Structure formats: C-alpha cells, structure tokens
N, C-alpha and C positions, 0 to 999 in steps of 0.2 A: 138469190137467197144467201144471206150472210152465214158465214161459218165461224166456228171457234176453234182455235188451234191450242192443243195442250202442250205446255212447255216440256213436260216430263216424257211423254210418249210420242209426241209429234203427230198423233192421230187427229183427223178432222172430224167434227161432229156437226151434222147437218141440222139446221133449225127447222127444216120442213118435215122432219120425221114425226111420226105419231108420238103421242105422249107415252103410249105403252112401249113403243120401240126405242124411244130416247132414254127411258129410265135406266136400262142396264148400262148404257154407255155413260150416263151421268154418274151412276153409282161406281162404275169402274174408274172414272176420272177422279171421283172423290177419294176412292181408296188409294189411287196413286198419289194424290195430293197429301193424304194422311201419311202415306209411307215416306214421302219426301220431307215432311215436317220435322221429324227428329234430326235428319241430317242438317237442316238449316239451324235448328236449335243448337246442335253441336258446334256448328260454324260460328254462330253468334257467341256461344260460351267461350270458344277459343279466342275470338277477337276481344271479348271482355277481359279474359285472363291475360292476354298480351297487354291490354291497356293498363291492367292492374300492375303488371310487372314494370311497365314504363312509369306508372305513378309511384312505385316504390323507388325507382331511380331518381325521380324528381318529386319528392313528397311536398305537398302543399302546406302541411302544418309547420314546416321549418320556417317559412316566412312569418307565420303567425307567432311562433316561439321567439323569433328574432325581434318582432315588434314588442312582445311582452317584456323581453329582456331589456330592450332599449327604454321602454317606459319605466321599468323598475329602477334602472340605473339613473335615469333623469330625475325621478322622484327622490331617490337617495341623495343625489348631488344637490338638489335644491334644499332638502332638509339639513344636510351637513353644512351647506353654505350659510343658512340662516343661523344655525347654532354657532358657527365660527364667527359670523359677524357680531353676534352678541358677546362672545368671549373676547374678541379683539377690541370692541368698544369698551368693555370693562377694563381690560388691561391698559388701554390708552388713558382712561380716567384715573386709574390707580397710579400709573406712571407720572401723570401730571400732579396728582396729590402728593406723591413721594417727593417730587421736585419742590412743591410748596413747603413741605415739612423740612426739607434740606435748607431752604432759605430762612426758615424760622429758627434754626439752630444758632446758638446754643440756648436760646430762651426756652425752647421746649424740644424734647427729644421724642423718639418713637416710643420708648418705654413710658415716659411721662404721659404721652398722649393716650396710650392704652389704659393707663391707670385712671386718667380723668374720665375716659369713656365708660369704664367700669363703674366709676362713682355715679355718673349720670344714670346708668342702667339700674344700679342698686337703689338710687333715690326714687326712680320711677316705680320700681317694684314695691318698695316700702310705703310709698304714697298710696298705691292701690290697696295694699294690705291694711293700712290705717283706715281707709274709707270703709272697707269691709268690717274691720273690728269695731269701728265707731257705730255701725248699725247694730252689730251684735250687743255692744255695750248698752246702747239705748233701749233695745228690747229687754235685756236682762234687768236694767234699772227700772223700767216701767213695771215689769212683773213683780220685782221685789217691792216696789212702792205699793202696788195694789194688794199684795199679800199682807204686808205689814199694816196697811190701813184697815183691812178687814179684820185682822187679828186684834188690833187695838180697839176697834169698834165693839167686837164681841166681849172682850175683857172688860171694857168700860160699862157695857150694858149689864153684865152679870155682877160686877162689883158695885154698881150703883145701888143695889139693894141694901148694902151695908152703910150707905152714906148717912142714914138717919140714926145710926147707933152712936153711942158716945165715942168721940175721937181718941180718948186716952187708951182705948183698947187696940187702936191701929188695925181696925177690921179691913179697911180699904187697901193699905199696903200689903197686909198679909194675903188678902185675896189675889192681888196682882202678882205677888211673888209665887204663890202656889200655882196659879193658872199658867204662868209663863214657863213652867217646867214640866208640864204633862205633855206626852205620856212617858218621857224618858226616866222619870224617877220611880215609875210604878210597873213598867213591863220591860225590864232590861234584857230579858231573854230574846226579845224581838229586835233589839237594836242592831246587832251585827247582821242579821238577815236583811233588814231594810237597807243597810249600807251597801251590801253586796248587790242587791237588786237595782239600786239607783246608779245611773251613769252620769259622769261629769263631762261628757263630750259637748263642748259649747258650740261646735260647728253643725250639729244636727238640728233639724227643724224642731224637735221636741226639747232640745237642750235649753232653750231660753223660755220655755213655758212651764206650766204646772206639770208635776210628775204624774204619770198615769198610774204609778204604783202607790197606792194609798193604804194606810193602815186602817183596817176595819176593826173597830172596837166591838167585841162581842158583849153579850149581856153581863157576863161575869166580870170582865175587865171594867166595863162602865160602872157596874155596881160597886166595885172596890174603890174606884176613884171617887165616886160620890160619897161613899162612907168615910174615906180618909179626908175628903174636903170638908165634910160636916164636922168631923171630930177636930180637924185643924182649926176651923173657925169657931169651935166651942158650941156649935149648933145653937146660935143665939135665937131669941124670940123676936120675930119681925111681924108687926101687925097682928099680934095675938096668936101667932102660930110659930112652931119650930121651923128652922130653916130646912131641916131634912124633909119636911112635908112638901116642899116645893120642888122635889126632884123631877117631876114630870114637866116642870117649866124650864129648867135650865139644863136638862139632859142633852138636848140638841146642841146647845152652845158649848158644852164641854166636849162633845164629839168633834165639833167643828174646830174648836181651839186646839185640840190634840192633833187634828189633821194639819192645820195651818202651821203649828209649831214644827211638825215633822217636815213639811214641804219647805218652810223657810230655812231651817237649819241644815237640811240634807240636800236641798236642791237649789233654791233661789239665791241664797247668799254665796255658796261656793261657785255657782255659775257666774254671778256678778263679779266675784273676786278674780276668777279666771279671765273673763272678758276684759276687765279693767287692767289686769297685769299684761295681757297680750297687747292691748292698745298702747299703754305707757311704754312698754318695751320697744314697740315699733317707733313711737314718737321720739324716744331718747336716741335710738339709732339714727333716725332721720336728722336730728340735730347735729350729730357727728358728721353725717354726710354733707349737710348744708355748709358746715364750716370749711370743708374741703372744696366744695363747688364754688363758694363765694370768692375764691381767689381770682376767678376770671369772668364771673357774671353775677348780676344782681339776683338775689333770692328773697322772696317774701318772708317776713318774720313769721316763724312757726310757733304757735301756742298749743300745747297739749291740753285739751279739755277733758276732764274726767270728774267723776263723782268723788265721794269719800275714798280715801286711800285704803289699801288692804289692811294697814294697821288699825284704822278706825273700825273697819268691819270686825276684825278680831277682838278689839276692845269691847264692841257691842255684844259680841257672843259671850264674852267672859263675865259681863255684868248682868244683873237681873233687870232693872229698870234703867231708863236713860233720863237725863234732864235733872231737874232739881230734886225729884223724888226718887232718884236712882239709889238703890242699895245693893251692895254685893253680898250681904248676908241676910238671913231672915230676921224679922223684928225680935229684939231681945226680951220683950215682955213675956211673950208666950212662945217658946220654941216649938217648931213643927214636930208633930209626932211621926215616927218612922224615918227620921232623918238619918239615923245610923245605918239604915238598910240601903242607902243611896249607892249606886254603883260608882266605880272609879271613873267611868266615862262621863260623869256629870259635868266635867269642864267643857264639854261640847254642847251644852244645853242651848236651846233656842234663844235667839236674841230678843230683846224687848225694846220697843220704841217708847217715847214718852206718851203717857195716857192722854195728857191734855194738849199735845202738840202733834201735828202730822209728821210723818217721817220725811227725812230730807230727800229731796228729789235729786236723782243722779244726773251726772253729765253736765254740770254747770260751772264747776270750779276750774280755773286755769292752773296748770302746773307751773310752779315757780322754776325759774332758771337756776342752774347751779351757782351762778355768780352771786345771787341774792341769798340762797339758802346755805351756801357753804358746800365744801366738798363732801360727798357721801359715797359709800361703797357701791350703790346701785345706780349711780349716774356717771356719765362720761366726764373725763377731766375737762375743765373749762379751758378755753383758749384765750390767752390774754389779748384783749382788744385795745386798739389805740384810743386816745382820749376822746375822739369824736363819737365813739360808740358807747360811751358810758351813759347808762340810764337805769332807772329803778325797775326792778323786775315786775312790780305790780302796776306799773304805769300802762295806760291804755295807748292805742295808736296815736290819738290826738295829743296826749300828754308826751308821748315819745317824740313827736315832731317838735313840740314846743321846747322840750329839753335840748334837742339837738340844735335848734336854732340859736340857743343861748351860748353855745360853745363856738368860739371863733374857728374858722376854717384855716387849714395850713396855707402858707403863702403860695404854694404851687397850685392849690385848688381854688384860689380866689377868683371870683367872677362866675363860679358854677354853684348851683344849688347844693347845699349840704344834705342830700337825702341818704347818705350812707352808701352810695353806689361806688364811690371812688376810694373809700378806705379799704385796707387790706388787713387780714389777720397777721399778727407778728410772726407766726410760724410758717407763712406762705413762702416757699423757696423760689417762686418764679419771678415775682416782680417786687422789688424793694424800693425802687425809686418812685418819686412823686412828681416827675416832670410832666411836660405836656404830651409826651408820647405814651403815657400809661394807658389811656383809653384805646389807642390804636393797637397796642400790644394785647390788651384784654380781648378786643374784638377779633384779632387774628387767632388767638387761642380758641375762642368760642367757635369761629368758623371751622377751624381744623377738627375740633371735637364733634361738631354737628356733621361735617362731611364724613368723618370716620364712622359715626353711628349709622349714617345713611347707607354707606357701602357695606357695613357689617350686616344690616338688615337684608340686603340683597344676597350676599354670600356669607352666611354666618360661619365663623371659624376660619375662613380662607383669607379674609382681609388682614387679620393680624399677622399671619405668616408672610403675606406678600409685603406688608408695610415694613416689617423688620428685616426683610431679605435685602441683599445688595442690589443696587440699581442695575448692574450688568446682568444679573440673573433675570430680572424683569424684562430687560431689553431682549435677551435671547428668547424668552417665552413669546414675546411679541413677534419676533422674527419667524419663529417656527410656525406659529398659528397663522401668521400672515401669508407665509409661503404655501401652506396647505389650502388656505382660502383662495389664493390666486389660482391654484391648480383646479379646484372645483369650479371657479368662475370660467376657466378656459373650457371646461367640458360644457358648461351651459352656453357660452358664447358660440362654440362650434355648432351646437345643436340649433341655436337660434339663427345664426347667420348663414352657415353652409349646409344646414339641414342634414348633418351627418349624425347617424344614430350611435349613441355611446354603448359600450359594452362593459362587462365586469372587469375586463383588463384595464380599462381607463380608470375605474374606481380604485385600483390598486397601484398602478404604475404612476399615473400622473400626480397624485398627492405626494408620493415619495420623491418623485423628481422635483416637484415644486418645493418641498421641504429642503432638499439638498441644495437646490439652486439658490434659495433665499439665504441659507446659511453661508454658502460660498460667497455670494455677493456681499453679505454683511462682513465677512472676514476680509474681503478686498477693501471695503470701505474703512474698516478699522485698521487695516494694515497700512493705509496711507495712499492708496490709489485714488480715492475720492474722499475729501474732507467735508463733513457736514456737522454743524454745531447749532444748537438752539440758543445758547447763551455764551457769553465770553467765559474764558477759562476761570474757574474758581477753585481755589485750593489745589491747584496743580492738575485738575482733571476737567474735561469738557463734558457737558451734559448733552446727550443726543436728543433731538426732538422726537417724540413718539410718532408724530405725523410723518416725518421723513422716514423713519424706520418702517412704518406700515406701508408707505408708498413703495419703498425699495423692495420689501418682501412680497407685496402683491405683484409688482412688476416682474420679479424673478419667477414667481409661480405662474403668472399668466403668459409670460414670454420665456419659457424655460429654454427653448432652443437658442435664443439670443443670449441668454445668461451663460449657457455652456460655451458658446462662441466667445463671449467676453472672457471667460476663464481661460480658454485656449490661447487667446491673444495675449492675455496678461502673463500666462505661464511661458509662452514663447518669448515674450519680451524679457522676462526675468532670466530665462535660460540662455538668452542670446541667439535663439534660432531665428531663421528668416521667416518673415510673416508671409503666408501664402496669399495669392490673389483671390480675394473673395468678393467678386463683383457678379452682378446679375448679367446673364447672357441670353442671346436669342437662339432658340432650338431650330436651326435651319435644316438639320438632317433628321429630325424626329419622324417626319412622315415616311420617308424612305426606310428608315430603320424599323418602323412598325410593320411595313409591308414585307420586308425581308424576314422579320421575325415571325410573321403570321399572327400577330397579336392585335386584337381590336382595341378601340379607345376605352371601352368599358373595362376590359381586362387590365389595361395599363393603369387606369384610375384606381381599380381595386388593389393592385399591387402597391401603388404609391400612397394609398389612403387619401386620395383627393377626389374632387368631383370630376366627372367626365367633361364638363364644360371647361375646366382648367386645362385639361389635355388638349382640347380642341382649340383653345386660345393660343396655346404654345405652337400648335401646328400651323395656325393661321397667322403667326407673327403678330398677335395682338397683345401678348404679355410676355415679359421676360421670366426666365427661370432662375430661381435663387441658387446660391452656392450649394446649400445642402441638398436641394432637390436635383441639382445637376449631377451630384455624385450618386444619388439614389437611382436616378433615371439611367445613368450609364451602367450601373450594376445590373439593373433589371433587363435592359436590352442587350447587354454584353457587347457594347460598342464603346470605343474610346471617346472621351469627351472632345477630342480635337475634331472628330468627324460629326459630332452632333451640334456643337455650340459655336457661336461666333460673337465677337464684341461689336461688330458693325450692325447698326440698326437697319431695318428694311428700307429700301428706297421708296 
C-alpha cells in the first residue's frame, strides 16, 4: 500500500485507512501545510527584497537613459551639421562674390553695387505700385464717366422742354446753369455735414464707387427748389400750360440731379484726382529710377498713361458748362433770383460736362516727357541724353525707331543696331568710353547686381554687411564655422564607423576643440608654414581660395588630435626643442600587464574610450598602437612604455 510522507512532520499516512479515519490525519496535515505557508512567503519576500537591492545596485533604466542620451546627442549633431553646411556654403559663395567684386574695381565698388541694387528694388516696388494704382484709376475714371453721363442725360431731358421756346430768352442755357448747381445753392446748412460723412480713401473697396451717403431731399426742400426753378425760368407757358404745373413730371429728375451733383463733386471727382495723382507720382519716380538703371542695362521706354490732369478737373469744377456753350456766369438777360444768398462755398460747385458731347473717357492720354514740355516743379529734372536718344515726346514706338534710324551711329558702335541699348546718360559715372569693351563691362555690372539681389533675398540685411566687410574677416568666419562643422562630422563618423555612442560631453568639448584647432592651423598657414593661394598676388596681397580654407578647417575639426600634434611639432621646431619619436609601436607586453593589473579587456577599452576589438587586436599583434594611445595606455596600466611596446614587428 503506498504511503505519503509529510515534509513538515515526517509522519506517514496510510492510504488503506478508512475515509473516516484518514480525515483527521489529512486535516492535520493541511493545517501543518497552512502553518508552513507564511514561512515560505516570508522567505520568498526576503529573496525578492534581496533581488531588489541587487537591482538597485545595477539598475536597468541606466542603459535605457544612456541610449536616449546618445540618440538625442546624435540628432542634435546631425541638425547642427546641416545648419553649418548651409552657413559654410553661403560663406563660400559670398567670398567668391567678394572676389569677383574686387576684380571689377575700380569700375564698380561695394557702395556703388549696393546703390544699384537698391535702385532695382525700388524700381520693382514702384512698378507694382503703378500696376495697382492703374487699376484704381481705371475704376475711378469709369465711375466718373458713368455718373457724368447720367447727369448730362437727365439735365438734357429736363431742359429739352424749353427748346421750343424763343431762343432769345436763353431758356436752355439758364436751365443748364441752374440744374448744375443744385443742391449746393439752396441747402448750405447740409454741405459741411455731407463733407464730414464722406471719406476720400481711394484704397477702400467703396472708395472708387458711388457714395452710400446720399442726400435725401425732403418734401420741403424739393418744393423750395421747384419754386425757385420755376421763378428763375419765369414760369413760361409750354403747350398751353404753365411750367410749374408740370412739377409731378420733373420732380424725380430734380432729385436725381441733386444726388448726382453731390456724388460727382464730393466723391467721384476727388477720388479720380487722388488716384490720378498717385499714379502719376509713381510714374515720375519710376522715370527717375529708370535713368539710373539704364547705365548698365536696357530698360523699356515707359509712358505714363492717365486721363485729364488734376488741373483740368479743377477747371471743370470752377466752370458751369463745358464746351462751346460753357459759361462761367449766369445769362445776363435775366439774372437768377436769390443769387445773393449763395454761400461762399459755391466755388466748389459740381462740374458740368457738355450737354451735346459725352464726357471724356479717362486713362487714354500719355503723359509728356519733361524734355518736350519743359522743366516744371512737379517733374524730375531731365537728364541730358546723347544725340542718339533725341526724339519727339509725342512720337509712337514705331516713329521713335524710324527717328533713331536716321541718326548716324557713333564710330565705336558701327555694325551694331542702334536700338538705344549702347548709349549712356551723360551723368552716368561708371562708363564713359564707347569702345568695344562697353558691353562686357555692362554685363559684368548686371551680373554683380543680379547676384547681390539673389544673395540678399536669401539673407536680407546680412549680405550688405558681409560684402562691405574686409576679406580677412570673411575668411576667419569661414575657418571658425568649418572647424565646428568638422567636429560635428567627427561625432557622426565615430557613431557610424565605430558604433560609439556620443554623449553631451562630446557636444560641448569637440566643437570647441575643432574651432581652436581650425583657427590654429589657419594661423600656421598664414604665418608661412604652408602657403596656399587662389590667384597670383594682386595689389600686394594674395587671395586665399575659400575651398582650401574650408578643406583645412574641416580637416582640423575632423582630425583635431593630429592638428594638435602638428601644432606641437611646429612649436618645438620654432623653439629649437628636440622632436620626440612619434611612431606607432607593437604592444608586446599588453597582455601580461592586463593580467598583473587584474583588468579586463572591456574595462581597458572603456578607460581608453575605444572598442574592445581594438584592445584585442593590440594584444594579438594585429594592429600597432599610435603615439598618443601609447601614452594613454601606459598611464592607465601604470607600466613604463619600455615594458609595453617595441618597434620590431611580430615574426
């Protein structure tokens, strides 16, 4: 019969016992097992606690934190490398551009180049402004034309009723003169209020359209105007009825004429005058800029298109009617009643266009050049042009070409088409000769101006300071940025080739070391240890190639250890010290030294900041140890280099 042995009590329980007899024994064993369970739990808890203590001694998250730190450092290194690459590339381009500018002197200087670039920028801005003002002027002219057309139509329709009357009484001119001045002659108390409510902002969407502020003629005002109109016209008999009996027919026309006079005088004509003034101002300014730009490139002839001048608009406002029937005073046969009560502001009365002619459409008349109209206070001073450029101001482009073809070309320009591209203003200080090299000089200036504007669009405000700075300062900037870039490249290469994780110490120490090494190596080059030039010496100085400077600075940052060694050798040679033997040697005593020191390969690799495979290659005589690493290894192991290294290769 099989038996079960209890581990806690050591008692044997027979399986042949009866169920009733076995129950107490089983219960007793279960109790003993239950009693023993807390002891086991305490033991497990103690073991877990000891494991936790060991886990605190070797925490797992440290490795994870190290990985995160390495990843952050690598990302920052890559980002800084990209930014520095862009900066170095821009500095190289600017240094080359500065060299081109130096070769172009004294034809063009840095200050002259900046001035011409500003001319180009101003010309571009004023051209865009002219395009915008041209649209505003076209809309204002269209609205003015529509308003004047409707006003003339209503006045003609109302005054046509007097056409059948005897002409010696001048009913039609008197009707036109009266209607062209309402409502300003009859409700002066509202004139200032209307002026304050109306805005003259020509840039607003509403500014070029009809005014939303309209004068509403109430019944009393309309009745007064109708009564005065009937008395002024002597209330003649038309078709067997008095003119005053037709009030219900012409009341709507009088209200509309009053509104159109208000809108035309207070809104449409001022906005048109403002738009025309802005456009002509931009156009005259652009003509001045074109005269300066034409010294080095061809510019299309500019014609300022505008409608009637501001003086014409003012003259129309001061006169009653326009055209052959225009009168500045009321007809003398029958003076108007109530003329003495006219306010002093009547000089700003609404303009009148000819009854029998449509108003002049705006935006079709070219502005004359100052050379044809003579000098004026509101136009720029004209620049004296050479004989080839003489032409009539009113001539069209085709006539201009025919006029130019009749003028003989100068001897230096013979054989080339006389399109006006080779002539220069007499005030141009750059090029005064007319030899065969003039086109090449103009092209060189144009290329320099275009390049300057391109670089200025990339870094606004910086290019000007860099261009006018000395060449040595630009070279030093290139050296510094190149050295820092080489240090970041070393961090990236170390991670990519040797799989060494970077840390924040590398982000601080290595860029500073690369900057110092690049500057030191550049000083050595400039001091005469190494001579590099891009061109032959000019004006007593040699121009360094920016590509060589970047190569040297990148090399100094990437190989900072060797750059420091080069500085040590150069300093030792300068001071007359003996040069130490700096050759690679074989580590024949490395294995025994590690055993005596009790140091593993991994520990030695961590101390020297190299890979364990490198230490193993040194121990197996597969790779030589460099001079710097010989010194570091000797210090780590505390053993003399004579016992560790040898110059004899393994057999």
